[in-house]
LOKOL-173071 format. One record per residue (C-alpha): residue in one letter; x, y, z. Coordinates in nm, 2 decimals, padded with zeros to 4 digits. Each point is the difference from the previous one (the first is absolute). Layout:
residues N
<rec rest="A" u="X" v="Y" w="Z"/>
...
end
This chain:
residues 351
<rec rest="X" u="-00.69" v="00.34" w="-01.34"/>
<rec rest="X" u="00.15" v="-00.20" w="00.28"/>
<rec rest="X" u="-00.14" v="-00.28" w="00.20"/>
<rec rest="X" u="-00.06" v="00.06" w="00.37"/>
<rec rest="X" u="00.36" v="00.04" w="00.09"/>
<rec rest="X" u="00.31" v="-00.07" w="-00.22"/>
<rec rest="X" u="00.32" v="-00.16" w="00.14"/>
<rec rest="X" u="00.21" v="00.28" w="00.14"/>
<rec rest="X" u="00.26" v="00.02" w="00.28"/>
<rec rest="X" u="-00.22" v="00.24" w="00.21"/>
<rec rest="X" u="-00.34" v="-00.16" w="00.05"/>
<rec rest="X" u="00.10" v="-00.16" w="00.33"/>
<rec rest="X" u="00.01" v="00.35" w="00.16"/>
<rec rest="X" u="-00.32" v="00.09" w="00.18"/>
<rec rest="X" u="-00.16" v="00.34" w="00.00"/>
<rec rest="X" u="-00.11" v="00.09" w="00.36"/>
<rec rest="X" u="-00.38" v="-00.03" w="00.01"/>
<rec rest="X" u="-00.15" v="00.35" w="00.01"/>
<rec rest="X" u="-00.31" v="00.13" w="00.18"/>
<rec rest="X" u="-00.09" v="00.27" w="-00.25"/>
<rec rest="X" u="-00.33" v="00.10" w="-00.16"/>
<rec rest="X" u="00.00" v="-00.08" w="-00.37"/>
<rec rest="X" u="00.32" v="-00.20" w="00.02"/>
<rec rest="X" u="00.04" v="-00.24" w="-00.30"/>
<rec rest="X" u="00.20" v="-00.24" w="00.21"/>
<rec rest="X" u="-00.26" v="-00.28" w="-00.03"/>
<rec rest="X" u="-00.02" v="00.05" w="-00.37"/>
<rec rest="X" u="00.37" v="-00.03" w="-00.09"/>
<rec rest="X" u="-00.03" v="-00.35" w="-00.15"/>
<rec rest="X" u="-00.30" v="00.10" w="-00.21"/>
<rec rest="X" u="00.16" v="00.32" w="-00.12"/>
<rec rest="X" u="00.33" v="-00.18" w="-00.08"/>
<rec rest="X" u="-00.18" v="-00.20" w="-00.27"/>
<rec rest="X" u="-00.03" v="00.32" w="-00.21"/>
<rec rest="X" u="00.35" v="00.13" w="00.04"/>
<rec rest="X" u="00.19" v="-00.03" w="-00.33"/>
<rec rest="X" u="00.30" v="-00.22" w="00.04"/>
<rec rest="X" u="00.21" v="00.21" w="-00.24"/>
<rec rest="X" u="-00.05" v="00.33" w="00.19"/>
<rec rest="X" u="00.32" v="00.13" w="00.15"/>
<rec rest="X" u="-00.08" v="00.32" w="00.19"/>
<rec rest="X" u="-00.32" v="00.01" w="00.20"/>
<rec rest="X" u="-00.15" v="00.30" w="00.18"/>
<rec rest="X" u="-00.25" v="-00.03" w="00.28"/>
<rec rest="X" u="-00.15" v="00.35" w="-00.01"/>
<rec rest="X" u="-00.22" v="00.00" w="00.31"/>
<rec rest="X" u="00.19" v="-00.25" w="00.21"/>
<rec rest="X" u="-00.17" v="00.03" w="00.34"/>
<rec rest="X" u="00.11" v="-00.31" w="00.20"/>
<rec rest="X" u="00.26" v="-00.08" w="-00.28"/>
<rec rest="X" u="-00.12" v="-00.36" w="-00.04"/>
<rec rest="X" u="-00.02" v="00.02" w="-00.38"/>
<rec rest="X" u="00.33" v="00.19" w="-00.04"/>
<rec rest="X" u="00.15" v="-00.28" w="00.21"/>
<rec rest="X" u="-00.15" v="-00.26" w="-00.24"/>
<rec rest="X" u="00.17" v="00.18" w="-00.29"/>
<rec rest="X" u="00.33" v="-00.01" w="00.19"/>
<rec rest="X" u="-00.05" v="-00.37" w="00.07"/>
<rec rest="X" u="-00.06" v="-00.06" w="-00.37"/>
<rec rest="X" u="00.35" v="00.15" w="-00.07"/>
<rec rest="X" u="-00.12" v="00.32" w="-00.15"/>
<rec rest="X" u="00.16" v="00.34" w="00.05"/>
<rec rest="X" u="-00.26" v="00.15" w="00.22"/>
<rec rest="X" u="-00.11" v="00.36" w="00.05"/>
<rec rest="X" u="-00.25" v="00.06" w="00.28"/>
<rec rest="X" u="-00.18" v="00.32" w="00.09"/>
<rec rest="X" u="-00.24" v="00.13" w="00.26"/>
<rec rest="X" u="-00.06" v="00.36" w="00.09"/>
<rec rest="X" u="-00.03" v="-00.09" w="00.37"/>
<rec rest="X" u="00.33" v="-00.01" w="00.19"/>
<rec rest="X" u="-00.08" v="-00.30" w="00.22"/>
<rec rest="X" u="-00.07" v="-00.21" w="-00.30"/>
<rec rest="X" u="00.31" v="00.13" w="-00.16"/>
<rec rest="X" u="00.20" v="-00.13" w="00.30"/>
<rec rest="X" u="-00.13" v="-00.35" w="-00.07"/>
<rec rest="X" u="00.11" v="00.04" w="-00.36"/>
<rec rest="X" u="00.35" v="00.11" w="00.09"/>
<rec rest="X" u="00.03" v="-00.28" w="00.26"/>
<rec rest="X" u="-00.12" v="-00.29" w="-00.22"/>
<rec rest="X" u="00.02" v="00.11" w="-00.36"/>
<rec rest="X" u="00.29" v="00.24" w="-00.04"/>
<rec rest="X" u="00.21" v="-00.16" w="00.28"/>
<rec rest="X" u="00.27" v="-00.22" w="-00.15"/>
<rec rest="X" u="00.04" v="-00.22" w="00.30"/>
<rec rest="X" u="00.06" v="00.20" w="00.32"/>
<rec rest="X" u="-00.17" v="-00.12" w="00.32"/>
<rec rest="X" u="-00.04" v="00.11" w="00.36"/>
<rec rest="X" u="00.24" v="-00.14" w="00.25"/>
<rec rest="X" u="-00.02" v="-00.04" w="00.38"/>
<rec rest="X" u="00.22" v="00.31" w="00.03"/>
<rec rest="X" u="-00.25" v="00.19" w="-00.21"/>
<rec rest="X" u="-00.28" v="-00.11" w="00.23"/>
<rec rest="X" u="00.19" v="00.11" w="00.31"/>
<rec rest="X" u="00.04" v="00.34" w="-00.16"/>
<rec rest="X" u="-00.37" v="00.02" w="-00.08"/>
<rec rest="X" u="-00.10" v="-00.11" w="00.35"/>
<rec rest="X" u="00.23" v="00.24" w="00.18"/>
<rec rest="X" u="-00.13" v="00.31" w="00.18"/>
<rec rest="X" u="-00.15" v="00.31" w="-00.17"/>
<rec rest="X" u="00.30" v="00.20" w="-00.12"/>
<rec rest="X" u="-00.19" v="00.33" w="-00.01"/>
<rec rest="X" u="-00.32" v="00.00" w="00.20"/>
<rec rest="X" u="-00.06" v="00.37" w="-00.07"/>
<rec rest="X" u="-00.02" v="-00.08" w="-00.38"/>
<rec rest="X" u="-00.13" v="-00.35" w="-00.01"/>
<rec rest="X" u="-00.33" v="00.02" w="00.19"/>
<rec rest="X" u="-00.25" v="00.01" w="-00.28"/>
<rec rest="X" u="-00.16" v="-00.34" w="00.05"/>
<rec rest="X" u="-00.05" v="00.06" w="00.37"/>
<rec rest="X" u="-00.14" v="00.35" w="-00.06"/>
<rec rest="X" u="-00.25" v="-00.12" w="-00.26"/>
<rec rest="X" u="-00.09" v="-00.36" w="00.05"/>
<rec rest="X" u="00.06" v="-00.09" w="00.37"/>
<rec rest="X" u="-00.33" v="-00.13" w="00.15"/>
<rec rest="X" u="-00.15" v="00.01" w="-00.34"/>
<rec rest="X" u="00.16" v="-00.28" w="-00.21"/>
<rec rest="X" u="00.27" v="-00.10" w="00.25"/>
<rec rest="X" u="00.06" v="00.01" w="00.37"/>
<rec rest="X" u="00.23" v="00.28" w="00.11"/>
<rec rest="X" u="00.29" v="-00.24" w="00.05"/>
<rec rest="X" u="-00.04" v="-00.15" w="-00.35"/>
<rec rest="X" u="-00.02" v="00.35" w="-00.16"/>
<rec rest="X" u="00.32" v="00.10" w="00.18"/>
<rec rest="X" u="00.17" v="-00.32" w="-00.12"/>
<rec rest="X" u="-00.10" v="00.10" w="-00.36"/>
<rec rest="X" u="00.16" v="00.34" w="00.05"/>
<rec rest="X" u="00.31" v="-00.15" w="00.14"/>
<rec rest="X" u="00.02" v="-00.26" w="-00.29"/>
<rec rest="X" u="-00.05" v="00.28" w="-00.26"/>
<rec rest="X" u="00.28" v="00.21" w="00.16"/>
<rec rest="X" u="00.24" v="-00.29" w="-00.06"/>
<rec rest="X" u="-00.08" v="-00.09" w="-00.36"/>
<rec rest="X" u="00.24" v="00.26" w="-00.14"/>
<rec rest="X" u="00.28" v="-00.16" w="00.20"/>
<rec rest="X" u="-00.01" v="-00.31" w="-00.22"/>
<rec rest="X" u="00.29" v="-00.01" w="-00.25"/>
<rec rest="X" u="-00.19" v="00.00" w="-00.33"/>
<rec rest="X" u="-00.33" v="00.07" w="-00.17"/>
<rec rest="X" u="-00.10" v="-00.36" w="-00.04"/>
<rec rest="X" u="00.04" v="-00.08" w="00.37"/>
<rec rest="X" u="-00.20" v="00.31" w="00.08"/>
<rec rest="X" u="-00.27" v="-00.10" w="-00.25"/>
<rec rest="X" u="-00.03" v="-00.35" w="00.16"/>
<rec rest="X" u="-00.03" v="00.16" w="00.34"/>
<rec rest="X" u="-00.28" v="00.22" w="-00.13"/>
<rec rest="X" u="-00.18" v="-00.29" w="-00.18"/>
<rec rest="X" u="00.01" v="-00.23" w="00.30"/>
<rec rest="X" u="-00.11" v="00.25" w="00.26"/>
<rec rest="X" u="-00.28" v="00.12" w="-00.22"/>
<rec rest="X" u="-00.12" v="-00.36" w="-00.04"/>
<rec rest="X" u="00.03" v="-00.04" w="00.37"/>
<rec rest="X" u="-00.23" v="00.29" w="00.05"/>
<rec rest="X" u="-00.27" v="-00.14" w="-00.23"/>
<rec rest="X" u="00.01" v="-00.32" w="00.20"/>
<rec rest="X" u="-00.09" v="00.20" w="00.31"/>
<rec rest="X" u="-00.33" v="00.14" w="-00.14"/>
<rec rest="X" u="-00.31" v="-00.19" w="-00.11"/>
<rec rest="X" u="-00.03" v="-00.01" w="-00.38"/>
<rec rest="X" u="00.35" v="00.13" w="-00.03"/>
<rec rest="X" u="-00.08" v="00.36" w="-00.07"/>
<rec rest="X" u="-00.05" v="00.33" w="00.18"/>
<rec rest="X" u="-00.32" v="00.14" w="-00.13"/>
<rec rest="X" u="-00.19" v="-00.06" w="00.32"/>
<rec rest="X" u="00.09" v="00.07" w="00.37"/>
<rec rest="X" u="-00.10" v="-00.32" w="00.16"/>
<rec rest="X" u="00.35" v="-00.15" w="00.03"/>
<rec rest="X" u="00.03" v="00.02" w="00.38"/>
<rec rest="X" u="-00.37" v="-00.09" w="00.04"/>
<rec rest="X" u="00.05" v="-00.32" w="-00.19"/>
<rec rest="X" u="00.33" v="-00.07" w="00.18"/>
<rec rest="X" u="-00.20" v="00.00" w="00.32"/>
<rec rest="X" u="-00.26" v="-00.24" w="-00.13"/>
<rec rest="X" u="00.08" v="-00.36" w="00.12"/>
<rec rest="X" u="-00.20" v="-00.15" w="-00.28"/>
<rec rest="X" u="00.20" v="00.19" w="-00.26"/>
<rec rest="X" u="00.33" v="-00.08" w="00.18"/>
<rec rest="X" u="-00.08" v="-00.36" w="-00.01"/>
<rec rest="X" u="-00.04" v="00.01" w="-00.38"/>
<rec rest="X" u="00.30" v="00.23" w="-00.05"/>
<rec rest="X" u="00.28" v="00.00" w="00.27"/>
<rec rest="X" u="00.19" v="00.26" w="-00.20"/>
<rec rest="X" u="-00.23" v="00.27" w="00.14"/>
<rec rest="X" u="00.17" v="-00.02" w="00.33"/>
<rec rest="X" u="00.35" v="-00.11" w="-00.09"/>
<rec rest="X" u="00.28" v="00.26" w="00.03"/>
<rec rest="X" u="00.12" v="00.15" w="-00.33"/>
<rec rest="X" u="00.36" v="-00.10" w="00.09"/>
<rec rest="X" u="-00.12" v="-00.36" w="00.02"/>
<rec rest="X" u="-00.19" v="00.02" w="-00.33"/>
<rec rest="X" u="00.30" v="00.16" w="-00.17"/>
<rec rest="X" u="00.23" v="-00.28" w="00.11"/>
<rec rest="X" u="-00.25" v="-00.26" w="-00.12"/>
<rec rest="X" u="-00.05" v="00.16" w="-00.34"/>
<rec rest="X" u="00.37" v="00.08" w="-00.07"/>
<rec rest="X" u="00.12" v="-00.35" w="-00.11"/>
<rec rest="X" u="-00.26" v="-00.02" w="-00.27"/>
<rec rest="X" u="00.10" v="00.34" w="-00.15"/>
<rec rest="X" u="00.37" v="-00.08" w="00.02"/>
<rec rest="X" u="-00.07" v="-00.34" w="-00.17"/>
<rec rest="X" u="-00.19" v="00.19" w="-00.28"/>
<rec rest="X" u="00.30" v="00.21" w="-00.10"/>
<rec rest="X" u="00.18" v="-00.13" w="-00.30"/>
<rec rest="X" u="00.20" v="00.12" w="-00.31"/>
<rec rest="X" u="-00.14" v="-00.10" w="-00.34"/>
<rec rest="X" u="00.31" v="00.16" w="-00.17"/>
<rec rest="X" u="-00.20" v="00.28" w="-00.16"/>
<rec rest="X" u="00.00" v="00.37" w="00.06"/>
<rec rest="X" u="-00.33" v="00.03" w="00.18"/>
<rec rest="X" u="-00.12" v="00.34" w="00.11"/>
<rec rest="X" u="-00.26" v="00.14" w="00.24"/>
<rec rest="X" u="-00.17" v="00.33" w="-00.06"/>
<rec rest="X" u="-00.22" v="00.21" w="00.22"/>
<rec rest="X" u="-00.18" v="00.23" w="-00.24"/>
<rec rest="X" u="-00.33" v="00.07" w="-00.17"/>
<rec rest="X" u="-00.02" v="-00.26" w="-00.27"/>
<rec rest="X" u="-00.12" v="00.26" w="-00.26"/>
<rec rest="X" u="00.32" v="00.20" w="00.05"/>
<rec rest="X" u="00.22" v="-00.31" w="00.00"/>
<rec rest="X" u="-00.13" v="-00.19" w="-00.31"/>
<rec rest="X" u="00.16" v="00.23" w="-00.26"/>
<rec rest="X" u="00.34" v="-00.05" w="00.16"/>
<rec rest="X" u="00.00" v="-00.38" w="-00.04"/>
<rec rest="X" u="00.11" v="-00.07" w="-00.36"/>
<rec rest="X" u="00.12" v="-00.36" w="00.04"/>
<rec rest="X" u="-00.31" v="-00.17" w="00.15"/>
<rec rest="X" u="-00.17" v="-00.27" w="-00.21"/>
<rec rest="X" u="-00.27" v="-00.10" w="00.26"/>
<rec rest="X" u="-00.20" v="00.22" w="00.23"/>
<rec rest="X" u="-00.24" v="-00.12" w="00.27"/>
<rec rest="X" u="-00.27" v="00.25" w="00.11"/>
<rec rest="X" u="-00.19" v="-00.05" w="00.32"/>
<rec rest="X" u="-00.14" v="00.34" w="00.06"/>
<rec rest="X" u="-00.22" v="00.09" w="00.30"/>
<rec rest="X" u="-00.36" v="-00.11" w="-00.07"/>
<rec rest="X" u="-00.25" v="00.27" w="00.05"/>
<rec rest="X" u="-00.30" v="-00.12" w="00.21"/>
<rec rest="X" u="00.23" v="-00.28" w="00.14"/>
<rec rest="X" u="00.21" v="00.16" w="00.27"/>
<rec rest="X" u="00.21" v="00.22" w="-00.23"/>
<rec rest="X" u="00.12" v="00.24" w="00.26"/>
<rec rest="X" u="00.31" v="-00.18" w="00.13"/>
<rec rest="X" u="00.13" v="00.31" w="00.17"/>
<rec rest="X" u="-00.30" v="00.00" w="00.24"/>
<rec rest="X" u="00.05" v="-00.37" w="00.07"/>
<rec rest="X" u="00.37" v="00.00" w="00.05"/>
<rec rest="X" u="00.07" v="00.36" w="00.10"/>
<rec rest="X" u="00.18" v="-00.10" w="00.32"/>
<rec rest="X" u="00.26" v="-00.20" w="-00.18"/>
<rec rest="X" u="00.06" v="00.29" w="-00.24"/>
<rec rest="X" u="00.04" v="00.23" w="00.30"/>
<rec rest="X" u="00.24" v="-00.23" w="00.17"/>
<rec rest="X" u="00.22" v="-00.03" w="-00.31"/>
<rec rest="X" u="00.00" v="00.37" w="-00.09"/>
<rec rest="X" u="-00.01" v="00.11" w="00.36"/>
<rec rest="X" u="-00.17" v="00.33" w="-00.09"/>
<rec rest="X" u="00.02" v="00.30" w="00.23"/>
<rec rest="X" u="-00.16" v="00.24" w="-00.24"/>
<rec rest="X" u="-00.33" v="-00.17" w="-00.07"/>
<rec rest="X" u="-00.34" v="00.05" w="00.16"/>
<rec rest="X" u="-00.15" v="-00.32" w="00.15"/>
<rec rest="X" u="-00.37" v="-00.01" w="-00.02"/>
<rec rest="X" u="-00.31" v="-00.19" w="00.10"/>
<rec rest="X" u="-00.02" v="-00.28" w="00.26"/>
<rec rest="X" u="00.27" v="-00.21" w="-00.17"/>
<rec rest="X" u="00.26" v="00.28" w="-00.01"/>
<rec rest="X" u="00.04" v="-00.02" w="-00.38"/>
<rec rest="X" u="00.24" v="00.23" w="-00.16"/>
<rec rest="X" u="-00.12" v="00.30" w="-00.21"/>
<rec rest="X" u="00.05" v="00.09" w="-00.27"/>
<rec rest="X" u="00.01" v="-00.35" w="-00.17"/>
<rec rest="X" u="00.22" v="-00.07" w="-00.30"/>
<rec rest="X" u="-00.17" v="00.03" w="-00.33"/>
<rec rest="X" u="-00.09" v="-00.33" w="-00.15"/>
<rec rest="X" u="-00.23" v="00.06" w="-00.30"/>
<rec rest="X" u="-00.15" v="-00.35" w="00.02"/>
<rec rest="X" u="-00.19" v="00.00" w="00.32"/>
<rec rest="X" u="-00.29" v="00.22" w="-00.08"/>
<rec rest="X" u="-00.28" v="-00.07" w="-00.25"/>
<rec rest="X" u="00.03" v="00.36" w="-00.13"/>
<rec rest="X" u="00.36" v="-00.05" w="-00.10"/>
<rec rest="X" u="00.04" v="-00.37" w="-00.08"/>
<rec rest="X" u="-00.11" v="-00.01" w="-00.37"/>
<rec rest="X" u="00.21" v="00.30" w="-00.12"/>
<rec rest="X" u="00.31" v="-00.14" w="00.18"/>
<rec rest="X" u="-00.05" v="-00.35" w="-00.12"/>
<rec rest="X" u="-00.02" v="00.13" w="-00.36"/>
<rec rest="X" u="00.32" v="00.19" w="00.06"/>
<rec rest="X" u="00.16" v="-00.32" w="00.15"/>
<rec rest="X" u="-00.07" v="-00.20" w="-00.31"/>
<rec rest="X" u="00.11" v="00.27" w="-00.23"/>
<rec rest="X" u="00.33" v="00.03" w="00.18"/>
<rec rest="X" u="00.05" v="-00.37" w="-00.02"/>
<rec rest="X" u="-00.01" v="-00.03" w="-00.38"/>
<rec rest="X" u="00.38" v="-00.08" w="-00.01"/>
<rec rest="X" u="-00.04" v="-00.31" w="00.21"/>
<rec rest="X" u="-00.10" v="-00.31" w="-00.20"/>
<rec rest="X" u="-00.20" v="-00.20" w="00.25"/>
<rec rest="X" u="-00.23" v="00.12" w="00.28"/>
<rec rest="X" u="-00.17" v="-00.20" w="00.27"/>
<rec rest="X" u="-00.27" v="00.19" w="00.18"/>
<rec rest="X" u="-00.16" v="-00.14" w="00.32"/>
<rec rest="X" u="-00.35" v="00.12" w="00.08"/>
<rec rest="X" u="-00.32" v="-00.10" w="00.17"/>
<rec rest="X" u="-00.35" v="-00.03" w="-00.13"/>
<rec rest="X" u="-00.14" v="00.22" w="00.29"/>
<rec rest="X" u="00.22" v="00.30" w="-00.07"/>
<rec rest="X" u="-00.04" v="00.33" w="-00.18"/>
<rec rest="X" u="00.04" v="00.04" w="-00.29"/>
<rec rest="X" u="-00.16" v="-00.33" w="-00.11"/>
<rec rest="X" u="00.19" v="-00.26" w="-00.20"/>
<rec rest="X" u="-00.16" v="00.09" w="-00.33"/>
<rec rest="X" u="00.12" v="00.36" w="00.05"/>
<rec rest="X" u="00.34" v="-00.12" w="00.09"/>
<rec rest="X" u="00.02" v="-00.21" w="-00.32"/>
<rec rest="X" u="-00.12" v="00.29" w="-00.21"/>
<rec rest="X" u="00.28" v="00.21" w="00.13"/>
<rec rest="X" u="00.26" v="-00.26" w="-00.08"/>
<rec rest="X" u="-00.12" v="-00.10" w="-00.35"/>
<rec rest="X" u="00.15" v="00.30" w="-00.18"/>
<rec rest="X" u="00.34" v="-00.13" w="00.10"/>
<rec rest="X" u="-00.01" v="-00.38" w="00.05"/>
<rec rest="X" u="-00.20" v="-00.32" w="-00.07"/>
<rec rest="X" u="-00.17" v="-00.11" w="00.32"/>
<rec rest="X" u="-00.08" v="-00.34" w="00.15"/>
<rec rest="X" u="-00.21" v="-00.01" w="00.31"/>
<rec rest="X" u="00.10" v="-00.26" w="00.27"/>
<rec rest="X" u="-00.23" v="-00.06" w="00.29"/>
<rec rest="X" u="00.04" v="-00.16" w="00.34"/>
<rec rest="X" u="-00.30" v="-00.01" w="00.24"/>
<rec rest="X" u="00.04" v="00.03" w="00.37"/>
<rec rest="X" u="-00.15" v="-00.30" w="00.18"/>
<rec rest="X" u="00.04" v="00.16" w="00.34"/>
<rec rest="X" u="00.04" v="00.36" w="00.12"/>
<rec rest="X" u="00.35" v="00.12" w="00.04"/>
<rec rest="X" u="-00.05" v="00.34" w="00.16"/>
<rec rest="X" u="-00.07" v="00.32" w="-00.19"/>
<rec rest="X" u="-00.31" v="00.09" w="-00.20"/>
<rec rest="X" u="00.15" v="-00.13" w="-00.33"/>
<rec rest="X" u="00.08" v="-00.35" w="00.12"/>
<rec rest="X" u="-00.32" v="-00.13" w="00.15"/>
<rec rest="X" u="-00.14" v="-00.34" w="-00.09"/>
<rec rest="X" u="-00.15" v="00.00" w="-00.35"/>
<rec rest="X" u="00.20" v="00.29" w="-00.13"/>
<rec rest="X" u="00.27" v="-00.06" w="-00.26"/>
<rec rest="X" u="00.36" v="00.09" w="-00.02"/>
<rec rest="X" u="00.07" v="00.12" w="-00.36"/>
<rec rest="X" u="00.32" v="-00.01" w="-00.20"/>
<rec rest="X" u="00.01" v="00.19" w="-00.33"/>
<rec rest="X" u="00.28" v="-00.15" w="-00.21"/>
<rec rest="X" u="00.09" v="00.28" w="-00.25"/>
<rec rest="X" u="00.23" v="-00.08" w="-00.29"/>
end
């Protein structure tokens, strides 16, 4: 095992701080203690914000990252797979130019104007989205997606879209005083965030790869991985990421063939997860571990307030690996039901 961080050429790069339920960003240093120094190819199987995949890349490992949601996949393509391509001022000028096809690119205004954004801001998002395909390669496009999605989460209280109070909160002087981003233009937020994302792009001279698949389908295809990190959705702890971040997924996919339901205009049908419902979690976790037998080392993040409980998780792993339980207690609430003061972040080190 390694000490907190080894000497590498890449640790000076900084991952842009996320605002994401369940993100392991604050736990990177703790998790790093249990990453085998001799592992060469690391796979982050439920990557979410991509902060642990980015840690693997910083440690000089060939890094595979995966998330079944497209907006998370764009972060992975921008910061993990990307070998060093950044956005330029010319790219920004393209992104900020007028809507190239208003008849096609009007989804955000149709769905979310006067709900999560003012009509002008929603129209800006449609215009921005219309221009992303004009950027010259997939990594520039991925950076544009990642940065504008982060800008959108800055505009709403708690950074997600599971409630409809965004404009109400943005009209509350007390909330604005605490968080000026609620009333700042998306264009301004994008320009503020952009330098940090550009600065986070680097090449670690490995063939890193971003996937956007169901992990259960992807695992059997990855034959060269020697370290896998599992951070599955925690049932009973805000496991339904599609409901919390549906707007970002709709923006990236730009669906015209979905139904948009309930007060938040969430898309329907949702993608199948297999890990976000109590009735499905255990059978799919068992399958996950069975399909990972070819990978020598597993690191599994979990929480002591989730379903199934830790003892059940250990019982599912024991047929395949020895298990050490590492525990880190939250001293203050971090948002989300699984990270309240007094609860514990768990890491199962499976060898």
